[in-house]
C-alpha positions in Angstrom: 144.0 89.4 77.3 147.1 88.1 79.0 147.6 84.7 80.1 147.3 84.2 83.8 150.6 82.7 84.1 152.1 85.7 82.6 150.8 87.8 85.5 152.5 88.6 88.8 150.5 89.1 91.9 150.6 93.0 91.4 149.1 92.6 87.8 146.5 90.1 88.9 145.2 92.6 91.7 145.4 95.3 89.2 143.5 93.3 86.7 140.7 92.5 89.3 140.3 96.1 90.3 140.0 97.3 86.7 137.4 94.4 86.2 135.5 95.3 89.2 135.5 99.1 88.2 134.2 98.0 84.7 131.5 96.2 86.1 130.4 99.1 88.4 130.4 101.4 85.5 128.4 98.9 83.3 125.9 98.7 86.2 125.6 102.5 86.4 125.2 102.8 82.6 122.4 100.1 82.6 120.6 101.9 85.5 120.7 105.2 83.7 119.6 103.6 80.3 116.8 101.9 82.2 115.6 105.1 84.0 115.8 107.0 80.5 113.7 104.0 78.8 111.2 104.3 81.6 110.8 108.0 81.3 110.4 107.6 77.5 107.7 104.8 77.8 105.8 106.8 80.5 105.9 110.0 78.5 
């Protein structure tokens, strides 16, 4: 993890975008796992 002072504005925006994308991905994976878990429990 880079120190914030080492980043210029472009890097900071890029990092924020990656962070957001990662959270979105994680959210989707959690939803999928939850759905699969529900199906398993119901079945």
